[in-house]
N, C-alpha and C positions, 0 to 999 in steps of 0.2 A: 478638592472634594468639598461638596456642599456642607455646611456646618451641621445640617440636620440629618443628612442621610447619605450613605454611600450606595444604598440598595432600597428597592421597595419591598414591602412585606410579602410579595408574591415571587420574588427573584431567586432565592437561595435554594440550591440543589446540591447533590452529592459532590459535584465538582468543586464546590465552594468550601468544603470542609477544610479547617485550618486557617482560614482567612479571618482577619480582623474586620469587623463590619460596624456600621452605624446605621441604625434604624430609628425612625420616629413614627408615632402613631397613637392611637387609643388603646387603652387597657380593655380588651373585650371580655376576658374571662380570666379569673384566678383560681388555682387549685392549690391548697396548702397540704403538703404531705409532711408536715413536721419540720424536718431538717431541710427540706427542699420545697421551694415555691415555684410553681409553673404559672406563667402567664401567657395568654394569646395576645399578641400585639397585632393590631389591625389598621390598615390604612385603606385607601381607595381601591388598591389593587388586590389585596388579599390578606392572609394571616400568617404569622410566624410564631411558633411556640419559642418562648424564652424561658430559661431556668435561672435560679439564684439559689445558692446555699446559704445556710445560717450564718456562716463565717464572714459573708460579705457584709460591710457595714451598711448597705442599703436594703438589707433584708427586712428589718422592722418598718422602714419607710414604706416599702411596697406593700407589705403585709397589711398595713393600715390604710392603704390608699384606695379611694373610691374608684369603682369601675368607670369607665369613660374619661379618666384623667388622660391628659396628653403628655407623653413622655418621649424623650430620646434615650436610646440604649446603645452603648458600645459594648462589644464583646467578640467572642470567638465562635465560629460555626463548627459545631461537632455533630457526629452522627447520633441518630436515635438508635436505641436498642431495637432488635428485630420485633420484639413483642410490643412496642410503643409506637411503631410506624403508623401514621394516619394517612390513608389512601384518599381520604375525602378532600384533602387540601394539597396543592401543588408542592408546598414546602414540607410535606408530611415526613420525609426521610431525615430531615436535619432539624437542628434546633440551635439557639444562640445561647451560649454560657455568658450571663451578664457579668461584666466587670465594673462598669459605671453606669449610673442613670441620672438623668436631669428631668425635672418636672417643667413642662412648657405651658401647660395649662390646666389649672385645677378644676374639678367638677363637683358640683353640689349634689346632694341626694337626688337620685333620679326619679321622675314621676312615672316612667315606664322603662322596663329593661330593653336595652338595644339588642342584646344577644339572643332574645326570645322571639318566637313567631306568635306568642299568645296574642289574642284578640283584646283589643282595648277599645273603650268608648271613643267614638269619632271626636268628640269635644276634646279629649286629652290628646289624641293623636294630632289634631289640627292645631291646638294651642302650642304643642311642643313639636312642630313638624320638623324642625331641624334635627331632633333626636329621632323622630320616626324615620327620616330619611337615611339615618345610619343604619337601619335594620337591613339585613342582607337582601331580602326578597324586593322590597321597594327600592333600595339603592340600585339593585340590578335592573329593574323596571326603568328608572330614570336613565341610566346608562343606555340600555336598549333604546329608548325614545331618542336619545341624542344620535345613536348610530343608525337609526331607521331615517331620521331627518337628513343625515348627511348623505346616506345612500341614495335617497329619493332626489335630493338636490343634484347629485352627480348624474343620476339617470336622466333627469329632465334636461340638463345641460348637453348629455350625449345625444339626446333626441332632437337637438337643435333649438330648444327653448331658451329665452333669455329672461334673467330674473330682474324684476323691477320692484320697486316699493311704492305703495299707493298711500295717499293721506290717511292719517288717523282722525283728524278733525275735519268733519264734512258736514253735510246737511241732513236734516231728518227725513226719514222715509215714511210714506204712508202705509206701506205694506210690511207684512212679516210680524215679527215680535216687537216688544216694546224697545225703544231706543234708550241708551244712556245720554243725558243731555249735559252739555257743558256750557255755562254762561260765559258770554264774551264781555270782557271789561271794556274793550274799545268801542263795542257796539251795543250799549245798554238796552236790555229788553230782548236781545237776540241770543240764540243758542246754537252752538254747534252740536252734532251727534257723533258719538263714536260709531264706527262703521259695523253694521251687522254682518256684512261681507263686502269685498271691493267690487261688487257687482257692476255699478256704473262705470267705475274707473277702468275696469279691465276691458269693457266694451270700448271706452274711449281710446284705450291703447291700440285696439284694433283699428279704429277709425283713423288713428295717427299714423298708420301705415306699417306698424310692427306686425310681424306675422305669427309668432309664437311667444306667449308670455306665460311666466309662472312666478309665485312667491309663496313662501310659507307664511301665510297671512294670519295675523291676529284678528279675531272677530269678537264683537260685544253685543250681547243680547240680554236685555233685562227680563229674563223668563226664569220659571221655576227649575229646580234641579231635578235630574233624573240619573238613574244609574249610568246611562250612556251619554249623558250631557251635563256639563258643568254650568252652574249658574255663573253669569257675568261674562266670562271670556273663554274662548277656545281657539284652537289653531286648525287651519285647513290648508290643504295643498291647492291653491287657487291657480287655475290654468285656463287659457283662452287661445283660439287658433282662428285664423282667418281662411276663407275660401275652403270650407269643410262641410261635410255632411255628418249626419248622425254617427255612421258607421266609422268615419275618421277618427272622431273622438273616442269611440269605443275601443279601436285599435290601440291607440296610445295608453289608454288607461288599463286595459287587459294586460298588455305587455308589462306595464309598471307593477301592476298588483302581483302578477305571477312571479316576476323577479324578486319583488320585495318580500313576499311571503315564502318563497323558496330559500331566500337568502337567510331569514331569521326564524324560521320554523321547520321542524321535521315532520309536521303533519302534511299529509297529502292534499293536493288540490283535486277536488273531484272531477272538475273539467276546466281546462285551460282555455277553451272557447266558451265564454260564459253564455248560458241560455238566455234567450230574449223571451220575456213573459209580458203579455199585454197587462195593463192595469186592470181590466174587467175580468180577464182570466184569472189573475192572481187573486182578486177578491172572492171569485167563485171557488177555485180549487184550494186555496190555502186560507181563506178568511181575512186576508191581510195583504197590504202592498209591500210587506217586508218578509217574504216567505223564507222559511229555513228549509232549504233543499236537502239537507241531511236527513230530513224526516220523510220517509216514503209514503205516509198517510195522505190521501187526498180527500177532498170534500166533494160531494155530488149533490145536485139539485134533483129531488125526486117529488116535487110538488104535484106533478100530474098523476102520480099513482093514487092520491087522495081524491081524484075526481072519478075514480072507478066505482062502480056499484058493488063489486065483490071485495071491497076494503071496507070494514065497519069500525075503524078507529075514529069514533065520533068526534072526540075532542079536536084532533088535528083536522078533520073534515071540515068542522064548523069554522075554524080559524082560516083555513084555505079559502072557504067560501067568502069570508070577509077581507080577503086581500093578503093574507099571510102566506109564507113560503115554507117548504120544508127542505132541510138539507141533512146530509147524512155522511158519517165516516165508517168506512169498511176496515176492519181488523182481520187480517189473514190468519187462518187456522187457529182460532181462539175458542173453539167449541169446548175444548177440555179445561178452560180457565174456570176457577171456582166462582160460584155465586158471588162471593165477597168482592172479586175484581170489579164485576159489573155494578154492583150496589155502591161501591166506593166512588166509582166514576159518576154516578148518578147523584150521590151525596155531594161530592165535590162541585158539580154543576150548580146545584142549589146554592151552595156557599158563595158561588160567583154571581149570584143574583138572578139566574135563569130558573125556569120552572123544573129543571131537571133534564136528564138525557134518557129518552125511551130507548130500549134495546131489545134485539132478539138474535138468536143464532140460527143460521140455515142448516137444516138437516134433512137427510133423505133415508127413508127406509123403502117403503113401496112408492111413496109419494114425497114431493118436496114440501117440508113444513118449517115452520118457525117456532123455536123453543125460546121462551122467555115471558116476561110479564105481559107484553103486548103482541106476542107471536100469534095468538088465536084470531086476531083481527084481520089477518092477511091470507087470502086464498093462495092456492098453488100457482095459479096464473099470474097473480099481482107479484108474487115472489119471483117468478121467472123474469117479469119485466124489471123488477128492481135489480136482478143479477145481471140483466143485459145492460142496464144504464151504468152500473157501478163496476162491472167486471168482477162481481162477487162470485164465490164458489161455495160448493157445499163445504161446511165446516168453518166458514167465515162468520163473523158477528158484525151486526149493523148497529150504530148508535145514531139516534134521530133527534132532531131539534126542529121546532116551529116558531116562527115569529116573523117580524119585519126584517127588511134587508140588513139594517144596521145591527140589530139585535143578533141575527144569525151569524153575521160575519164576526162579531166579537165573541160569542160563545163557541163557534166552531173552530176558530182560530185558537183560542185557549184550550179547547178540548183536544184538538189535533196534536199539540205539544204534550199536553198532560198524559194522554193515553200512549203516545209514542215513548215518553220517558218511563212510564210505568211498565211498558213492554220491553224497554232496553233497545229501541229500534234506532236511536240516534247516534251515529258514528262521531264521538267526540274527538276522534283523532283525524279530523278532516276539516277543510274549508270548502264550503259550497258557495260560490259567487253565482249571481245572475243579474241581469238588466230587467227592470220593470219599465216599460215603454208605453207609448200612446195614452199619456194621461189626458183626461178632459181639460180643455182650456178654462172652462167655467163650472161652477157648482151653484146650486141654490141653497141660501141660508136657510136652514129649517126653521128658524124663528122668525125672522123678518120677511122671508120669501124673497129677497132680493137676489139678483145674480151676482156673484163675486168671482174673482180669480181663484181657481182652485190651487194654484201653485205660484209660480213665477210669472209676473205680469209682462215680462220682457221676452217671453218665449214666442217662437214662430209658430202660428197655426199651420197644420197639415193641409195639403192640397193646393191646387191652383187658386191664387187669390181671387181672381174674377169668378170662381165657381163656388166660393165658400157661402154657405147659407147662413148669413148673420141673423136671420129671423129665428133660427134654432140654435141659439148659443150653446145649449147644453150637449148639443151633437158635435161640437167642434173639438176636434182632438189636436194637441200640441205636439211639437218635436221636443218633448220633455221626458227626461229619463231619470231613474234613480239606480244606483249600484248598490247591491245588497249582498252582504256575507254573513251566513249562519243565522239569519233573522235579524241582523242588524243593519240599518240603513247607514251606509258610508257616506254617501253624497247624492245630492240632486244636481242635475245639469240640464242644458237645454241648447238647442240651436236658437240663436237670438232673432228677434224681430228687429230688422235694420231698416224698415220702411217707415218713416214718420206718418204718412197717411193711414196706414194699416194700424199703427200703434194708437193713433187718435181714435180710430173706429172701434177697436177692441176695448180700450179705456172707457168709451162712452157707453158700451154695453153694461160695464161694471159701475156706471153711474158717475163717472168723472167727466166734467166739462173740458172743453179745449183749453180754457183759461186755467183750470186747476192742473192739467197736465203740464202746461207751460210753466207754471209756477213750481211745481214739485220736481219736474225733470227737465228744467230748462237746459242745462249743460248737455245732456243726453240728446234731447230732441234737436237742439241747434246743431250739435255735431252730426247727427245722422242725416242732416239736410245738405251736408257737403260732401257727399260721395262716401257712402259707407259700404264695406265689403261684407258678403255674408260671412257670419262668424258664429262660433259656438264653443261651449266649454263645460267645465264641471269643477267641483271642489271637494275632493275626498277629505274627510276629517282625520287629521293626524291622530288626535287623542283616541278615536275609535279603532283606527289601524293598529296602534301600539297596544291598546287594551286586548284585542284579539290575539296578537303575537305574544303577549305576556300571559295569556290564558287567565285574564282577570274579569270579573263580573261587573266591577265598578270603575268608572273612568278616573275617580279620584286616586285609584292605586297607581296610575301612570302619569299623573300630573304633579309637578314638583310643589306648587304652593296653591293648592285648591282652596275654594271657599266651602262652607257648610251648606246645609240645605236652605238656610235663610240668607244666602248670599252674603255672609260674614266671613272676614279674614280674622279668625280668633288669634292668630299669632301677632298680627300688625294692628289689631283693633280697628279694622275698617269694615264698613263705613264709619267715620267719626264726625263728631260735631266741629264745626268751625267757629271761630270768634265773630263777634258783630262787626268788627272793622273789616274783615275779609268779605262779609256779606255786603256791607255798605259799598265797598270799593266796586262790587259787581251790580250794585243797585238793586239787591235782593233783601228780603226779610223773610222769616218763617213764623208761622203761628203755631203755638203749643196747643195740643188737644185738651179740651177740658174734660 
């Protein structure tokens, strides 16, 4: 028998009554009933209640012992009385009568209680992450993460994918987020970059003649933290396939997502065949390219209504005349909602930086009319046209906003979510996946007015190559796609551009010379010149998948050792200063700010 335990703290059942057992773990809780002391002993697997009476020489030792002390206990398994059975734990019908106890690891006074779900400041939680990870919910989250990764790995192998590892030290990329740079001692003045993603390498794997590749890949980006993105590093399921079209990639990912989410969650999947929504349609209907399809509310453009002579809403009419648009959100059967509901939405919109949300409710007695602060500005005929455009009915309410395209997308996207949540329209017990497709290849920088890649520069443009109008780059669409679940982007992917001449042409539109492309992507360009297959792939974020499955709002709740908002590891004191000798060896020095 192992000198520390004969059983785990989740093993003991009625059948074990009378057995002598040896358990080891942490003291999770203590309850002193005078002559009898109860302790909950916890390990990775569960909890066992142990009891000791005052006659035992270890009684006073345990009585004074700090919670989270590590002990080994040997004793006999006994039945619990009927009234003390704990159905919340698997071992709840039995307990261990302590005979002997040994302290394996002392514990200082705790900065946060492990047994409690109480919220604590992030600074404390991250500084003492090893204690935070002992807490039940986050402990279970990390175990879930491990199980999800194992399941995904096995599913990918079952689908015929081979797992390969790509380099961590690589070259800096001119696209995407900021790189983390690593100075080279053997090549003074030169730097490696930690990979933002294995993008070029996975394409090179396809050029090397392998057909299906995957890895659970670490990625490094020097960018600000968000609730769904860790600063510094994250993990993704990186995959690539040769001789495939867009739908081939979709089939693999849809099957994987459905099987994974069905395996690890009881929530329903709204559609196992994920809807395809074009990028332009998504921005119009949902105000975002990350639509939450659990929300039934849609956005409509009703700009043309304000060109009518029988509409006298002059504020909007003047703005429309000057190039603004009007979009609206219809809420079904809300005519009986109190005035406060509508006013609160308007107030909320102003707090978001918008001018507010105008609103009215469609009613009918003899004629169709609009009730509300701006209802008087609309004729019956104009209301009928609005109803036709939006599929609105008598008793529905309409919220309106006016502005430029970016402003409207932002406020209507936020309002769509706000209104739906206020009305209880979002089904929290479901997963709604979709593909967002047909991204534009290029976009215009609003400040510099320069043409830039809108997404991945290695994507293949849509259409026959000899028929693409390169003179109108903003009209070029790419075989580029995002997978979204419940309003969270899980990943971007693309069918890749495997034709060097076409790549040079596209980069030139974005202002890159042939020399610069050769310099930055020499390995890629060179490889594509030696017979490259058509290929494509995607890289769903592991952290975001687990966050959804664990029903968490912040990605740090499913990451073992996350950094804080300032990209600092408070537990390990990273980043840290290095001594002058280390810098000198690398040919570096730093200047302190005055």
